[in-house]
N, C-alpha and C positions, 0 to 999 in steps of 0.2 A: 361389395361397393365401395367406391372410392370417391374421398370430399379431400380436398388440398382447400388448405386455410391459408392466406397470407394476413400478416398482423403481422401489429410491434407492439412492443412490450409498455410506449409511451401511451398508445393509444385507446382513450378508457370506452370507448365504442366497441373496441376488437374483444374483450375480456367480455363484454357485456353478449354480444356478439356470439363469442363461440360461449357460451353457456348457453345462449336459447339453441345451438344449432347440437351441440350434447343432449341437452332437456327432448329437444324434437325425436332423437333418435332414441334416446329410453321409453319417452311414448309414445312410441311405434314400437317396442321392441325388439328394436335390432340391432343393440348392442354389440351383437356377436358378427352381423353381418355386415355391417360397418366401419372401413377402417380411415383414421382420419389423418390425414399427414399434414401437420404443421410447416409452413413455408415461413421463414425469415424476410421481412422489409422494413424498413429504416424511414421512418417520417422523415428527419431529417439527419442524415447522414454526417454532418460538419457540427453534431449540437458537440456543446464545451462538454465537461464531468458535472455536478451538480455542483452551484457555485453558493449555496442557503437562501438565497435569495425565494419571498414566499412565493408558493405557485399563483394565487393570484394577483401578485404583482406584475409576474411573467404574463398572465393573460389580459390585464393592462396594460398591458410596455406595450405588447404583440400586436394587439386588434383595437389600438384606441379608442379603449372603453372608460367605462369610471369603475370604482373599485365595489361601488352597488351593483352594477350590470354583470362585471366580471363575476361574484356572487351569485348572483342568480342563474346562472351560467352553469356556478357549479351546483349549485344545488337543483339545477333542471337534472342536471346527468347522474348527481347522489338519487334522487326519485326513480330514472330511464334504471341505473343499478337492482334499486332497493324491489323492483320488481320480480326483476327474474335470481333473489335470492344473496346478492352482493350488494358489502356491508364498504361504502367508498367511504374516505377520510378523506376528501377535497382539498380541506385547510392543510395538511401535512404531507403533499406529495412534495415527489425529491425531482423533478426532470431532468435529465442527464440522457449523457448518451448510450444508445441500446448496444450498441455493436457485441460488446462484450457476455451481455443478459441471453444475442441470438445465441452465440459460441458455445454458450456455455447449453442451453437449449438442444443444439445439435449435438452435445455431448451425450447428453440425456437419453436423444432419442437414439446412440448408437449401444445404450446399455439399455435399451427395449422400454424407456420410464418418459417419450417424450410429452404423452397426457397428463402424467405424476407433472414432471418438471416445468409446462409452461403454465398451470394452473398453479404453480407453488410460486412463479415469477411472477406472475397477472397478482394474484393475493397480498403479496411481500410489498407488490409498488401499490395498489388502490386501495386496499384494506387496512394493509399495516405500516406503512411509510416508510419503507426500508429504499433505502440508494441501491440500485439497479449494478453500477458501479465502482462501487465499494468490495473492492476482496472476502476481509470479513464477512460480510450481509452475503454476499455471493456463497460462499462456503455455507454458511445452516444453511440457508431456501436448499443447496444441493442434495444437505446429508439429510435431510428431511424429509428426502423421497427414496431414501436407502443405500443413493449415489459414496461411494469407496472415498475416502478423504484424501488421500493419498491421490487417487486419479485426479480427485477435482483440483488440486493443490497445480495437478502440473498443466493443466487445463487454466485456472487462470495465471500462470506463472506466464505461457507461450501462447503469444496473440495470436502464432499464424496458428495456432491447431482449431481447426472447423471452422478458420478462417474464408476456406475456400467452401463451404459448405454455402455457409452465409451470401455470399457474395453469388453464386450459382442463382440458390433463389429468387435473389434480385434479379439480375440476370433475367429468368424466367418471369418474373414478372413482368418489363420489360417492353418483353418480347409478347406479352399476353395483352402490352398499352394498360396493364392497375399501374392507376394515379392517385388508387384512395384504397385504406382499406376500415374497417375489414371485408375480403373478397374471396366468395365461395366459389371452389369448381368444382361441381360433379358428376364424377365417371364420364372426366372432361368433353361432357354435353351442356351441362345449363349452367348458370352463374347467379347467384344471388352476390348483391353487392349491400352492406352495411351490417348494423343490426335490426335486423328487418322484425316487422311480427313472428311471435314464434310460428302461429298458424303459417307464417311463409314457409317459414326451415321445414315445417310438419309436410305442407304439402307439395314442395322439393325436390325430400326424400323420397315421401312414397309415389311420386311422379316416373323418379329412377327407377325406384326397386320395383315398379310398374311393370317396367317396358325389361327389363332383367326376366320378373319372371313370367313373362307372357309372349320372350322372344324363342322361334321356333330355332333351336343348333342345328339343325339341317333344312335343307329342300330337298323332297325325292322327287326323283326325277328317273325312275322305274319306269317301265312302260307292260313289263308281266307283269302281272301276280301273282301268276303260279310257274318262274322260274324258277328253280331247280336253291335251293335253300333248307338249312338245318336248323331246329331249334330247338329248348328244349327237350332237348337229350336225344335229338331222334330228328332223320333227312329227310326230307322226302322221295319220292319214287315212282317213276312211270313203268 
């Protein structure tokens, strides 16, 4: 079974939603049966690299709220994350352009490390306060999941490497009409939007999995059960 996940490393609900999806699959015992395919989505393609401004001040300015309101918003997100075992550090976030991180994620995918690199990038940003546009920090993140230093450096130094893959994901998102993330597409049939409750993910996975296991592979159109056939090492005779 396939689950496609559109997300952005700057999105706090994406890490929470991705974690819930992975927990749901584990709870159902389907780790070996579900293929998670991470897709790139940029919430703000025009975003500058981190300027040093505190995250709470960015929220206050962007949404026109008070510092207290911005802090309460961050506390609510932190509590939501804690419920799925994530330790968000909202006061030390470094919002930045995420395109380079998405390119690195596609590189990890090409090396069979898709799940590892995506989780590492999310954790680095939301739990460790790392700058995901800084080459030194991205190098350490990629090395931590077993990727080779020389190859990582090549990707970081060449803005064109894996850029097409990122843009292809973004184009597919536009074709699907995706305007918010996280966005989950299950077996090209079912959609889950946002960081839904864990039970919602379990129900969606169960529904899709149940269809797979009850679906008939073939419809039998034979008209004569006594027609000639061979089975179990012998053939019918008349």
